[in-house]
Structures are given as C-alpha cells and as structure tokens.
FINU-224275 format. One record per residue (C-alpha): residue in three letters; z, x, y. Coordinates in steps of 0.2 Angstrom, whole numbers, plus 5000, padded with zeros to 4 digits. Each point is the difference from the previous one (the first is absolute). Layout:
REM residues N
AlaZXY...
***
This chain:
REM residues 466
Met506249325060Met499650135013Tyr499250174998Tyr500450165010Ser499050165002Thr500450164992Asn499850085017His501349885007Thr499249975017Ala498849864997Ala500649825002Arg500649914984Ala498649904991Thr499949844989Leu499350024983Arg498449925006Asp499850125015Ala500550154989Val498649954987Val498749975013Arg500450155010Gly500250124985Leu500750145011Ala501349985014Glu499550045018Asp501050164999Arg499050064985Gly501549974989Leu500049904983Tyr500849834999Met501649984990Pro501049844996Glu501649995009Val500949934984Ile499850064982Lys500749864990Gln501050034984Leu499449894985Pro501349894992Ala500950044983Ser499149854993Phe498350085002Trp500550154990Gln500849894986Glu498449904998Ile498650135004Gly499650034982Asp499549824998Leu498949985016Thr498150025001Phe499250135011Gln499649875013Glu501849935000Val500750185002Ala498950045014Tyr500349835009Arg501950045000Val499750175008Ala498749935012Asp501249875006Ala501350135004Phe498750095011Phe499049865007Gly500949834996Glu500649985018Asp498350015007Val498949914987Pro500349834993Ala500550004981Ala498549914994Asp498850115010Leu500950164995Arg500049954982Arg498149965000Ile499750175008Val501050094987Tyr499349914985Asp498250025006Thr500350185004Leu500650044982Ala498649924990Phe500250154988Asp501350104991Cys500850175003Pro500650044982Val501250134995Val499350104985Lys500950124989Val499250185000Glu501350094990Asp501949994997His500949965016Ile498550015010Tyr498949855006Ala498549975011Leu500049865013Glu498249965000Leu499549945017Phe498150004997His499749824993Gly499649925017Pro498249975007Thr499750185005Leu501150084987Ala501250085011Phe501849985005Lys499549955018Asp499349844994Val501849935001Gly500350045018Ala498349985007Arg499849824992Phe501749955006Met499650065018Ala498349925000Arg500849834996Leu501450025012Leu498950055014Gln498949854996Tyr501549895000Phe500550065018Ile498249995006Gly499949824994Ala501749965008Ser499550095017Thr499449935016Ala499650085017Ala501749965006Ser500950094985Ala499050165001Pro501050155000Ala500350075018Gly498750125006Leu498749954987Pro498449895001Asp500349824997Gly500649944983Thr498349924997Ser499050165000Pro499650094984Val501250134993Asn499250174997Val500950104986Leu499950195001Val500450094984Ala499950194996Thr499850044982Ser500150154989Gly499349904986Asp500949844993Thr500649925016Gly498349975006Ser499449914985Ala501649904998Val500049945018Ala498149975001Asn500149894985Gly501649925005Phe499249945016Leu498249974994Gly499449845007Val501649955009Glu499549905015Gly500650075017Ile500250184994His498950155000Val500450164991Tyr499550185005Val500450124986Leu500050195006Tyr499850124986Pro499750195000Lys498250054996Gly499950084982Lys501849994997Val500249844990Ser499349974982Pro498349924998Ile500849854992Gln501349985013Glu498750015014Cys498949874992Gln501549885000Phe500049985019Thr498250055005Thr499149874990Leu500849845006Gly499249965016Lys500649835008Asn501550035011Ile500350184993Thr499350165009Ala500250174993Ile500150155012Glu499750174992Val500950125011Asp499550195000Gly501850064997Val501549984989Phe501249854997Asp501250065014Asp498549995012Cys499749824994Gln501849965002Ala500050085018Leu498549895005Val500949844995Lys501650045009Ser499150065016Ala499149835000Phe501649904999Met500650105015Asp498449985011Lys500349865013Glu498149975003Leu499749974981Asn501549894999Thr499449905014His498249994993Met500649954982Arg501549954989Leu500450154989Thr501250024986Ser500150124985Ala500149974981Asn500650184996Ser501850014994Ile500550025018Asn499949815001Val501649914994Ala499049874991Arg499250144989Phe501450114995Leu501449884998Pro499249894986Gln499750164990Ala501949984996Phe499549854989Tyr499450114985Tyr501650115000Phe501149854997Trp498749934987Ala500150174991Tyr501849994999Ala499949824993Gln498950064987Leu501150144994Val501549885000Arg499049894988Leu499550154989Asn501850065000Gly500749844994Gly500649945017Thr501150155004Ala499950115016Leu499250174999Asn500350175006Leu498450005009Thr499050145009Val498449955009Cys498650135005Val498749955013Pro498450105003Ser500150025019Gly498750025014Asn500449905016Phe501749954993Gly499849815002Asn500249984981Ile501650094998Cys500649945016Ser499949824994Ala500950054984Leu501450075011Phe500249845009Gly500149914983His501450134996Val501049955016Met499849824995Gly500850034984Leu498750064987Pro501050104987Val499050165000Lys501150164997Arg498750125008Phe498350015008Ile498750144999Ala498650025012Ala498650104992Asn498850095011Asn498350094997Ala499750165009Asn500449905017Ser501850044998Val500849975018Phe501349884993Tyr500550114986Glu500250145011Tyr501049905012Leu501249954986Gln500250184996Thr500350075018Gly500449855011Glu498550055011Tyr498549885002Arg498450105003Pro498549894999Arg498350084999Pro498249964996Ser499749934982Val499250104987Gln498749924988Thr500649984982Ile499549904984Ala501449885004Asn499149955016Ala500949845004Met501550115003Asp499150135012Val501149965015Gly500750145011Asp501149905011Pro500649844991Ser500349865012Asn501449924991Phe501150155001Ala500649935016Arg500549844991Ile501050094987Leu500950105013Asp500449855010Leu500549904985Tyr501450134995Ser500650025018Arg500449815001Pro501949965000Asp499849854989Val499050104987Lys501350145001Asp501449874997Ile499049924985Leu499850174992Ala501850055003Lys500649844991Arg498950044985Asp500650185000Ile498350075003Ala499750165009Gln499050025016Pro498250044993Leu499350105014Pro500350175008Ser500250025018Leu498450045011Thr501050135008Gly500250094984Gly501150014985Val499949904984Gly501349894993Gly500449984982Gly500249854988Ser498449925007Phe499249854990Leu498350065007Ser499150154994Gly498350075001Ala498650104991Thr498450085004Tyr498550054989Thr498450095001Asp498349944993Ala500250114985Gln501749934996Ile499449825002Ala498550044988Glu501250084988Thr501149855000Met498649884997Arg499450104985Asp501850024993Cys500449815001Tyr498449954993Ala500150124985Arg501849954996Thr500049815004Gly498249955002Tyr500449935017Val498750035014Leu500850055016Asp499149995016Pro500350165012His501349905010Gly500949934986Ala500050184992Cys501150065015Gly501249864997Tyr500150034981Arg500250195001Ala501449985013Leu500949874989Lys499850114985Glu500750155009Gln501549915009Leu500549864988Gln501850034994Pro500849964983Gly500549814999Glu498749955013Val498549894999Gly498550055011Ile498649905007Phe498550085009Leu498749915010Glu498250004994Thr499349955017Ala498149994995His498949974985Pro499450184994Ala498249935000Lys500150015019Phe500050194997Lys498850004985Asp499250165004Thr501650095002Val500849924985Asp498550034989Arg499950185005Ile501850044997Leu500349904984Gly498250024992Ile499849824998Asp498849865006Leu501249885007Pro499349825000Ile499849925018Pro500849835001Glu498849855005Lys500949985016Leu499550175005Gln498349994994Ala499749855011Phe500450105015Met498850144995Arg498549894999Gly500249965019Gln499050095014Lys501050125011Gln500249955018Ser501050115012Val500050065018Ala500150195003Met501350055012Ser500750165007Lys501950035001Asp500049995019Phe500949855006Ser498849975015Asp498649974987Phe501049884990Lys500649915016Ala498249985006Tyr499549934984Leu501449875000Leu499749955018Gln498249954994Gln500649894987
***
C-alpha cells in the first residue's frame, strides 16, 4: 500500500519509507491511500478471538500488503504480550485499562509494534533499498521522540537494546512526573534522554525541524516514534477492536450501543479509533476529552482551529496546544472514499468547517476540564466505586458520565497506571497508592540526561556531533 502526505505535495511513499522517514518531505503526516473494510465474518466471530488474533486481523488490513503474514503475525504477537482488559466501574460504564504493559501506559502497544516493524525493515534493508535522499540502508536509524510523559518511556523501553537503532527522547524540563522521567532517563544503552528547557510543544517543534533539515538528514537517518509515525498510531486501533470483542462476550454475543471516550492530547489515540470506525468498528459515538488545553474542543464548538502554547496541568501527558494528528483527522473526513463509507452507514459528517459553522448530528463530540474538575472527578469516583482514576482517565470518565445517553454502554480509556502520578493521586484521594514493582525497578536507576535549550540550532549542533 502507498502512503500520501496530508499536505498533498510530497511524493507518495511505501510503508517502509513512511515508517523510516516518519514525516513527509512537505512536513505533512503520512496517510494510507486505502482504508480496508473488515469482512462480515470478522464481526461474526470476534467474540471468540483472542487479543492477538483480533489485532492480527486488523494489522493485516493495514500492513498485510507490505509485510509477509508470518512476519506480521510474529510482530503482532510479540507486541501484545500483555492484556488490555475491560473493567466494569459502574452500571453501563467500563474502563479499558491500557496500563498492563511494560511501562504501564497505553503507548506500549504502538511503541512496541513500531520498534518491531522498524527492526524488520532494517533487517530487510540494503544500501540499494534505502529510501531516496537518506543515508544508506546499512547505517543506524536514529529515532527522535518528543514526550509529555508516557510516550518517552514506552518508546524507550520498546526500542531498548534493539540493534541498529538509537533513540533520543526529548522531554520538557520539570513538566513530567518523577516516575515518568525515571522510566526513560535511567536506561542507558541505545537510549539518550534530552531535557529541554521548554514545554512539550517546543520538544515537538525540535523533532519536526530536525526532519526538515537537509544537513541533518544527510548526516544521519532520522525517524520519529511519536504518533506522527504511521507505525505508532495505526496499531493503537488494536485495543478498540479488542474492547468491543470483550463487551460482546459480556453481553452474550450481541452488539452494543457503544460510546467510547478518549482522553486526548496529541490526538493520535482517538485518530486510530476513528480509523477503526471507518473500517467498520460498531461505535455509535466518540468523545475527545481534553484537560485545560482545549483547542480541539473549541474547534468543535466554533469551526475555528486556534492552536496556542500549552498550559501545564495535572493531566500532563495531554498538555498539547497544537495537536499534530488534528491534520490527520481533518484529512480523513475530507476523503471521498470515507465520505462514501459514512454515507452508506447513514453516519453524519463529524467535523465542522474550518471556515466556520458547526454541523449537527455528529458522532464526535468533545469536553474540557480544569485541574479542579479533574480532582473532583477522581475523588467522586473513588468514593462511590472504589476505582482509582489517574488524572487522564478522570477526564475520560467525567466526559462519559456527562454525555452518555440512555440505552448506551460507555467505555473510557485508562491510559496510564495511576501510580505513575502517585504524588498527585495520593494528594487528591488521601491515600498511599502502592507502586507496582515494574515502576519500582525504574526508580532504582540512575538518571542520565542531556540538558538542551529550545533553540533548534543547539539541538542540530548536538546531533551533528553524534
């Protein structure tokens, strides 16, 4: 399958080129030319499949033309060496717990898949098959990743020790939780943590600028493991299908009137869910839950997209003021094939016009919450149900509670283990939350990081020395 840029001026790319490049030459994000519909037989048997079997069927629709079946199956099964269970919180409301992987965050799925797919392509590469304009295919691949918290740890641990790949994790100084920080600053080996004197948007800007710098790209092979990379965000669709499969089992094999709420920052997570929806995933409505960084919520209300610098919140992994994957969502719903698919299923256009005006009947809505509202939600849920929400999951839970309609079943995503935000959770709930051994192991390591300004010239000079 070929991939095009959301800016529509770069040449089309193969999957391998799109994964290795990360970002298209025109600074656009890669999109698959075809979004395949899953067959009726898949939906008939989904309740009897394992997580790995469900994910493989979805992966085959995305990547089956480019990766042999045996290799793709191995990549999927190795990626998903842990479960993503659906847990009942209260009547009609379930948590999809995405924190059972190695770094206890949802990004373990996409990061592990990308690490394995990139390693597969590197292993299959030769100098003659290197993407045009890049150093030869035998040179190391350097992964640049900006993180507001969980991405860094998931990517770093997903690529740790992978031969032929070096990872540079850029994170905002003082703006990730101490436990999150230790998950990617204590690893060493092929992982370098870069502590940027700025906010997440500055880190993301440094990564994007590096991709566009000709001198850097002549010096070294660069790619990204942020959700801008198709190999990072597309596999996140796996667990939406798995959540549906679990609820089908719980509901005796019958379909559900399902609403899914996704805590959203850079919008790669909900973007993968929307791709799944186009592929046939039977979800009635989606809700994008924001913290105080509410540019997408405001866009849904006004039809105007006004990015701005992010503000710091207790749900720090969502502190994004200009979400990269907004471009993908806009592009997705401007495609004639997607419009035809939605029309045949009698689904209304989900997005307002960028020129203003808001349409009705959309299956995509939003919500935004202050720190005080997030804390209030965490206390209320814990007091009534005993369930401990992390600050990000609290945004999803509250939006679902407020917008769930009679007759609907709701799922919200618990995107990270609450112990990753122990200081915040303990203070809000008045408890001493146990730290899982997986996290304790990271905390015993020695921090290693490189201090960096938010000036691209400094970052470029550093990379040229590597």
